[in-house]
C-alpha positions in Angstrom: 0.5 0.1 -0.1 1.0 3.4 -1.0 0.4 6.3 1.0 0.2 10.2 -0.4 0.5 12.8 2.3 -0.2 16.3 2.2 -1.0 19.0 4.9 -2.0 16.0 6.6 -4.3 14.0 4.2 -4.1 10.5 3.5 -4.7 8.9 0.0 -4.3 5.0 -0.3 -3.4 2.7 -3.2 -4.2 -0.7 -3.4 -4.5 -3.3 -5.6 -7.5 -4.3 -3.7 -10.8 -2.8 -2.0 -10.0 -2.6 1.4 -12.2 -0.3 3.7 -10.1 2.1 6.3 -10.9 5.6 7.5 -9.2 7.2 4.5 -9.6 7.4 0.8 -8.1 4.1 -0.8 -7.6 4.1 -4.7 -7.4 0.9 -6.5 -3.5 0.9 -8.1 -1.8 -2.5 -9.4 1.6 -2.1 -9.8 2.0 -5.1 -11.9 -0.2 -4.0 -14.4 -0.8 -0.4 -14.1 2.1 2.5 -15.3 0.2 5.7 -14.2 -0.9 7.1 -10.9 -4.6 6.6 -10.4 -4.4 10.4 -8.7 -2.2 13.2 -10.1 0.5 13.8 -6.8 0.9 17.3 -5.3 3.5 19.7 -5.4 4.5 18.7 -1.8 3.7 15.1 -0.2 5.4 12.2 1.2 5.5 8.4 0.1 4.8 5.4 2.6 5.6 2.6 0.2 4.6 -1.4 2.7 4.7 -3.0 -1.1 6.7 -6.6 -1.4 8.7 -7.1 -4.6 7.2 -9.5 -6.9 8.7 -13.3 -6.7 9.3 -13.4 -10.5 12.7 -11.1 -10.3 15.7 -10.6 -8.3 14.7 -6.6 -8.8 11.7 -5.0 -7.5 9.6 -4.3 -10.7 6.9 -2.7 -8.5 8.8 -0.5 -7.3 10.3 0.6 -9.9 7.3 1.5 -12.1 6.0 3.6 -9.4 9.1 5.6 -9.1 8.8 6.4 -12.9 5.1 7.3 -12.0 6.2 9.9 -9.1 6.3 13.4 -10.7 6.7 15.4 -9.5 8.8 13.6 -7.0 7.9 13.8 -3.0 9.7 15.5 -0.9 10.4 12.0 1.5 9.8 8.3 1.2 9.5 6.0 3.4 10.1 2.0 2.6 9.9 -0.6 4.6 12.1 -3.2 4.2 13.3 -6.4 6.4 15.8 -7.0 8.8 16.1 -10.2 6.6 18.9 -8.5 4.9 21.2 -9.1 7.4 21.4 -12.6 7.0 22.9 -15.3 9.4 24.4 -13.2 12.3 25.2 -16.4 15.0 22.9 -14.4 17.6 24.8 -11.5 17.7 23.6 -7.9 17.9 23.8 -6.4 14.3 23.1 -2.5 13.8 22.4 -0.1 10.6 26.4 -0.2 10.0 26.5 -4.0 8.8 26.5 -4.9 5.3 23.4 -6.6 3.9 23.9 -10.6 3.5 20.7 -11.7 2.3 20.5 -16.1 2.6 16.9 -16.1 0.8 16.1 -14.8 -2.8 13.2 -13.0 -0.6 16.1 -10.9 1.4 18.1 -10.5 -1.8 14.9 -8.7 -3.4 14.9 -6.5 -1.0 18.2 -5.8 -0.9 17.9 -4.6 -4.5 14.8 -2.2 -3.7 16.8 -0.3 -1.0 19.7 0.5 -3.4 17.4 1.4 -6.6 15.7 3.5 -4.2 18.9 5.2 -2.5 20.4 6.1 -5.6 16.8 7.6 -7.1 16.6 9.4 -3.8 19.9 10.8 -4.4 19.2 11.6 -8.2 15.6 13.9 -7.2 16.6 15.3 -4.0 14.4 12.9 -1.5 14.5 12.7 1.9 14.4 8.6 2.2 14.4 6.8 5.2 14.4 2.6 5.2 12.6 0.9 8.3 13.7 -2.2 8.3 11.4 -4.8 10.4 11.8 -7.7 11.9 8.4 -10.3 12.1 5.4 -8.2 12.4 2.7 -9.1 14.6 -0.6 -8.0 15.5 -4.3 -8.9 15.5 -5.1 -11.2 12.7 -1.2 -12.1 12.8 -0.8 -14.1 15.7 -0.9 -17.7 13.8 -3.9 -18.9 15.7 -4.2 -21.3 13.0 -1.2 -23.0 13.1 -1.3 -23.2 16.6 -4.6 -24.8 16.4 -3.7 -27.4 13.8 -1.0 -28.1 16.3 1.9 -27.4 13.6 5.3 -28.3 15.5 7.9 -25.8 17.0 11.3 -25.9 17.4 12.1 -26.7 21.2 13.7 -23.7 22.9 16.8 -25.4 23.5 17.5 -25.3 19.8 15.5 -22.1 19.3 17.1 -18.6 17.9 16.5 -15.2 19.4 13.0 -13.5 18.3 13.0 -10.3 16.6 9.7 -8.4 16.4 7.2 -5.6 16.7 4.0 -5.2 17.4 1.9 -3.7 14.0 0.6 -0.6 16.5 4.3 -0.1 17.1 5.3 -0.2 13.7 2.9 2.5 12.5 4.2 5.0 15.1 7.8 4.5 13.5 6.1 5.1 9.9 4.3 8.4 11.0 7.3 9.2 12.9 9.8 8.7 9.8 7.3 10.7 7.6 6.8 13.8 10.0 10.6 14.2 10.9 13.1 15.8 8.8 15.6 14.1 10.9 14.5 10.4 9.7 17.5 9.5 6.8 19.3 6.5 5.8 18.2 2.9 7.4 16.6 2.5 10.7 15.8 -0.7 12.4 12.7 -1.2 14.1 11.7 -3.7 16.8 10.2 -4.5 20.2 13.7 -5.4 21.8 12.2 -8.4 23.2 14.5 -11.2 21.9 12.8 -14.2 23.2 12.1 -16.9 20.8 9.9 -17.5 17.9 8.8 -20.8 20.2 8.3 -18.6 23.5 6.0 -16.5 21.5 4.0 -18.9 19.9 3.5 -20.7 23.4 2.6 -17.4 25.0 -0.4 -16.8 22.1 -1.7 -20.1 22.5 -1.6 -19.7 26.6 -3.3 -16.5 26.6 -5.6 -17.7 23.4 -6.5 -20.9 25.4 -5.2 -23.4 23.1 -2.6 -26.4 23.6 0.8 -25.7 23.4 2.0 -26.5 20.0 4.4 -30.0 20.0 7.8 -29.2 20.4 10.6 -30.9 18.5 14.8 -31.0 17.7 16.7 -29.0 15.2 17.3 -32.4 14.0 14.0 -33.8 13.5 13.3 -29.7 12.3 15.4 -30.3 9.2 13.7 -33.7 8.2 10.4 -32.5 8.2 9.9 -29.1 8.1 9.1 -27.3 4.7 11.6 -24.9 3.1 10.4 -21.7 3.8 10.0 -22.8 7.4 13.7 -23.7 7.1 15.1 -20.7 5.2 14.0 -18.7 8.6 15.6 -20.9 11.4 18.7 -21.0 9.7 19.2 -17.3 10.0 20.5 -16.0 13.7 20.4 -12.3 14.9 19.7 -9.8 17.2 18.8 -6.3 16.3 19.9 -3.2 17.3 17.0 -0.5 17.3 18.8 2.1 19.3 18.3 4.5 16.2 14.6 4.0 16.3 14.7 5.4 19.6 17.3 8.1 19.6 16.0 9.3 15.7 12.6 8.5 15.3 11.8 9.1 19.2 10.3 5.8 19.6 9.7 3.8 22.4 7.4 0.7 21.5 4.4 0.5 23.2 4.7 -3.0 23.4 8.0 -3.7 24.8 6.8 -6.8 26.4 5.4 -9.1 23.7 3.1 -10.9 26.2 1.5 -7.3 26.5 1.1 -7.0 22.6 -0.6 -10.5 22.3 -3.3 -9.7 24.7 -3.7 -6.7 23.1 -4.0 -8.1 19.8 -6.4 -11.3 21.5 -8.6 -8.5 23.2 -8.6 -6.9 19.4 -9.5 -9.8 17.8 -12.3 -10.9 20.2 -13.9 -7.3 19.7 -14.0 -7.5 15.9 -15.8 -11.1 16.2 -18.5 -9.3 18.3 -19.0 -6.8 16.0 
């Protein structure tokens, strides 16, 4: 989803119809060459679209950049901490060179590089937010927990890096509105407990059976390739720039609080 901001007004662009408090126009970056609106003279862009999987480049992003005339004053791009690859559990900050281990992370690196060049050529302030796993209402993997999908036992699990959707939104707003928000900024809640712990806590709070646990050796034999790709990367993400530059302190610094709020929001949505 792309958002153009002008004097506090927000216009969303989405390839599928969605319900939102602000106007959302249909726009598919896989097929459309022109924006459905004319950009104003002074606007910012928040870009949250994942690259397509059929290329090593991000053709969607490149197609958008061509259509941005006049260029925005600022561009905020949500990337991924996956660009760092495996760091053996070490702490990684924004100075570390990307070392992507998967095709999806390589595409993100390509997108970042394309944006860095384009924004430099057009004098656009660029802020790249490298985000870890995003959770929140509808993003708690409850279906997988109910299906008793196995997880790595805690002894074999990697450090966890995640952020609640509301905290990521706060980072996006800060990046759009602060002239100091430039370059690459890692975002996250700072809670490094593993994904095994996280799923177990979701199950506990939701009143579900805890997922079964397996060893890493067993996971290597039984987990699908895309799940194994995550297990092969271990790192802890340094988020000091998020706090110092964006001035964002996560509301849900403890994941159990974010899980509780997410489950409550889901229950409220079900009632309505």
